[in-house]
C-alpha positions, 0 to 999 in steps of 0.5 A: 553598616551597624551590623557590619561594625558589630560583626567586625568587633571581635577581630578589631578587639583582637587587633587592639589587644595585639597592639597593646601587647606590643606596647607592653613588650617595648615598655611603652615605646612612643611608636608602639604607644602612638599606634595603640592610641590611634586604634583606641581613638578610632574605636571611640569615635566610631562606636557611638556613630554605629549605635554603641555609645557605651562601648565608645565611652569605655574606649575614650576612658582608655584613650585618656589613660594612654594620653596620661601615659605618654606624658612621661609620668614617674615610673610608679605612676606609669606602672599603675597606668599600664595595669589600669589600661590592661584591666579596662581593655579586658572589660571592654572586650568582655562587654563587646562580646555580649553585643549581638547584631540586631535582626534587620529585615531589609537593608539598602545597598550603598552604591560604591563611591565614585568621584566621576559624575555620570554623563547625562544625555538630557539636553534641556530640562523640562519646561516650567509650567506657568498659569496665565489668566488673561481675558484678551486673547491677543495679549495672551498669545503674545505672552505665551510665545515670548515666555516660551523663549525663556523655557516656560510652558504657559497654560492660558485660561480666560477666566479664574473659574477655568484656572481653578480646574487647571490648578487641580490637575496640573503641576503649576510653578507660578500664576500670572493673572490680569487684575480684572480676573481676581479670584473670589475673595481677592477683592475684599479680604484675604486669600480664599481656598479658590485663590491661585496661590492657595498652595503657596504659588507665586502670584503676579498680577498685571493691569493697565492701570493701578490704583491704591485700591486695586493694589490693595485688592491684589495684595489681599489676593496674595499677589507677590508682585504687581506689573503694569501693561504693556508687560516687559517680558524680560523683566517678567521672566527675571521676576519669575526666576527669582520667585520660583528658583527655576534653576535649582541649586546644585547639590552640596559637594562634600569630601570626607577623609577618614582612615576608618573606611566604614565610618567614612562610608557611613557619613557618605550615606548620611549626607547623600540621604540629605541630597548632597554629593558626598565622597569618602577617601581613606588615604591622605595621599589621595586628597589633592587629586580628589579635590581636583576631581570633585571640586568640593565645597567642604572637606571633612577631615579626621584628626588622627590618621596613620602616616599623616594626621589631619593637621598636616593634611590641612596644611598641605591643602592650604598651601595650594592657593586655588584651594585656600578658600575651601572650608575645612572642618575636623571631624574627630573623637578628640574632645579636649578643647585646647587640642581642637583649637590647636588643630583649627590653627592650621586654617580649619573652619570648625571642629565637630566631635565624634560621635555626632548625631546624623541630623547635627552633621547634616545641619553643620555641613549645610550651614557651612556650605551655604555660607561658602556659596554666598561668599563665593557668589559675591566674588565669582558672579557677574553683577549684570547677569548673575552668570560666572565672571571670566575669572570664575569661568576660567577656573571651571574650565581648567577643572573640567579639562582635567576631569575630561582628560582623565576620564576621556569624556567629551567636552565642548566650549562655546563662545557666543557674541551678540552681533552688531552690539555697538549699534544697539548701544548707539541706537537705543542706549546702554540701558537697552543694551544691558537688557539685551545682554540680560535676555541672552543670559536668561535664555542660556540659563533656562535652555541649557542643562543645570551642569553646563557652565555658563559665564559672561566673558566680557561685554556682549560675549558669553562662554558655555562649557558643555561636559559629556557632550560631543561637538555635533550635539553642542552645535545642534543646541547652539543653533536652536538657541540662536534661532530662538534668540533671533525671534525674541522681541527686544523692547525699546521706547518706540516698539521693539527690535531683534538681535542675533548672536554668533558662536564658535565651538571647540571640542577638547582634544588630547593635547589641549589645555584650557587656554588652547581650547579657548583660543580654538573656540575664539578662532571659530567665533571669529570665522562666524563673524567674518562669513556673515554673523548669525551662525555657529561655526565648529572648529576643526582639529587644527583651528587653534594652530593659527588663531587670529588675534582677538579683536572687537566683535561688532 
């Protein structure tokens, strides 16, 4: 990209000189002066980014002189400014022509920017591997089975000596160990090289009886938590999720608007190299459609663009209530602080000055998107399960319906409801009922794909949006989940019990909106309840035409 920038310099400078000649011919008419200023500003911002800071400094000097010229100075001063700009422009061209592209042995091709995500055939993510150190075979087998429902692939070892061999050969995410099998060094001092967490693995110790000394020994062994037997598997699964972050965060999504296409592509390459989903557009008129398609968590805007400047573009975005919370950061060569503050008065969150080092750009984006996610999570998440609440889910639904309609990609909505849930609350109490709800939420998070959208629709009802999925594939997945949930023991004071759920599925049709898709899936769920519960029903194309009124689903 740097070679391409240098190779295009002669043509770019010729265009700059033509633009300046037009300024001279029109005696500095505002329209001609504005066009020249925009070209110089673009060169000043991009030269440093592509490894030519000296060239960028010269362009900034010319830019400053043009700004002075535009203030309506006296005629004598204007004539002097014209002469100085002409001289600086000649020097800039001479220096630029001395630059030669560096020889590069290999060059990585940059993939074309796409706003549509590629469909994935992966149905379920690979199970997370857990090491269990437990002497009692019956207890171990029970734990292996129950954690399997939450997506954990458990490797059981009866002793710490065998566990060390597993740690040498397997990729382990966490360790659950019976306190009587504390590794060497755990009883009397800090973790040794033999400790399960020598590589920083989360370690959970379990015991039938905990004393101060045994807890101290567990801490010295590097334990992150101490649990009592009998183990609450739901609590253990939740703790493992927190300690291992088994559902990774989605990559940060960044949209860049810059009329200089090579510069936009460069920023895309930098951010993608940092693991983000970055996309660049060069036309302000495409901004709203691009936001609807990408759903960005940060927008980087150039300040000076032909036809529409960054301040105007930011105002257009802020007029849309649904986009009011998206962080907007200006990325421009404008160095005047008053101009920067004026630009931020449109509702932008920050101003970054070109050229900006790659590492600083990445860090600035990470900080702002991380803060955005933290704030939106408080608003969008259900407090009991951590899933999306209904309002947040419905917003995702409308976005996915629009995307699938544009790309003609399949989309399925599933609505799930726990069977006879009122009976659970009446029999075992609301705390147990809440635990049942959390157990289904955990299973959905663990067993579905990362880009499936999962929400708690209210009470014991859940909703799942499956992009790029046919209704036949979705039915297969939902039936597998239904069978696994029915086998999951739900503990209570006197032992345990089992629960089931019913589900209704609807596939997006050409004329559907999010509301119609929801009504169609809800009608299928009503049908599943009516014909016996503990089943999955797929809606046909006309299911939404005669949707029964919503009612409490027991």
